[in-house]
N, C-alpha and C positions, 0 to 999 in steps of 0.2 A: 682504469678498472671502470664498469660498466653498474648499471645498479645490481642488475642478473648479475652470478653466477656464484659460486662453490666458495664457505667460512673453510679460510687457511686460518689453521692449527699454528700458522711461523709464524703468523703477526707480532706484533711489539708490545700489541696488548694483548691478545693470551698470553706470552713469556711472562709480562710480570702480572699476573695472574696466579698462574703455576709456580711465581718467583725464580722462574728461569734470568730475570732481568728490571735489574732497580727501577724503584722510581720513589720518588720524595711524598710519603703518603699524608693524606689530610681528614680522610673519613673511610670508616668500610666499615660496614657491616653482613650479614646475610647474605644480599642481594648488590650491595651496589660498592662499588670502588670506587675513591677520588684522589686523584693526584696533579702533583704540578705538572703546567707541561714541557717535557725541557728543549722546545723550544719557541719562547714564550711570544707570545705578541703583543704581553705591556707585562707591564713588571704583576705580581700574583694570578697569572692564570691558567686553571684550577679544569682539571679534564675528569668526567665523570663519565665510567664505561656500570655496563650492565653485570654483574656476574655470573649469574645465569645464563644469559640468551649468547647462541650464535648468532644470534643476525648480524652482519653487514650493513644495514642500517634500518633505518624508519619506519621503510615500508615493510622488511622482514620481523618487523618484534611483536611481538606474544602481548598482543595487549595489558595481559597481569602481571608481565615481565617491566612494560611500559612503563603504567604503573609507578610501581614500585620508584623504578630510573628516575621520573619526572620527583617525584615527592626526593627522593635523593640530590636533586640537582637546586630544584629549589633551594634542600637544609642548606649545606652545602655554601646556593649565592649567599644567601643570608645570613654566611660566616663570612665569605668576602667582602663585604658591606660592612659585617661587625669590625672586622679586623683593617680593613685600607680604607677605607673610610670612603671610598671611589661617588664621584658628582653624578657615578651611574656604571650599568653592570649590562654587561652585551653580551649573549647567555646564546651561543649560534651550536647549528650541528646540521653538515652540513652532506649531500647523495651523492655518490659517484664522485669518482675521479672528478669530471665536468666540471662540474660546483667546488673542486676545494676535497673534497675528502681522498686524504691520504692515509689510513690505516682503514683499513673495511672492518674494521668490530667498530658496531652501534658506538658512540661518545654525543656529548655533549662539554660543549665549553664556553666557562665561567671568562670573561673577560675585564676587571673593572675599566673605564673609561674615564677621564675627566677632560671637561672643554679641553678641543684646539688639542688634544693630547693625538697623534700621528701614532697607528699600530705600526710592527714591522712586520714583515710579510710573516704569510702562512705556513709555518713547518719548511721553515729555509734557515740557509746564515748560522753562527757556531751557536753548538749548546750551551746552555746554562750552565756554568758553575755549578754542584753536585750540594756542595755544602751550604751555598747558601739558597736554596730550591727547600733542605729542608729547614732551613730556621725559617723561611717563610710559609714554609707546611702549619711547620707549629704555632705560627703569631694563630692561623685560621684556623686552622682544627680548636685552639684555645677555646671557639668561638664560639663550637658546634654546640647546637641546645640539646 
């Protein structure tokens, strides 16, 4: 999918927001939802999405929504750091299929990194165990300030 197009209410993140699909939730407030990636590139891979916007990517989002969303990203990234103590954190945001975007609802990836660690492929491979993701989500959520 390109950078342009209509928002698809059937995307998996829209279903999660409506409660139609499960998610291992890390954090939620009125504007933001953070949950574990079911195809994690590394242990502790969290996704952060807007609950308010139907933006497909960064180019579509309303400035006030983006402000709330990036503050949510920072808050969750701090919790990931506190809970998992990685050497580094990668924060990624992909726009359009050629850039690697696979779900067309604006989202940020928070991925713990350590020296020499290889990332698993993006949005590929076997799904992670949901019970393990839920346990990890609780560890991270306990560190939300």
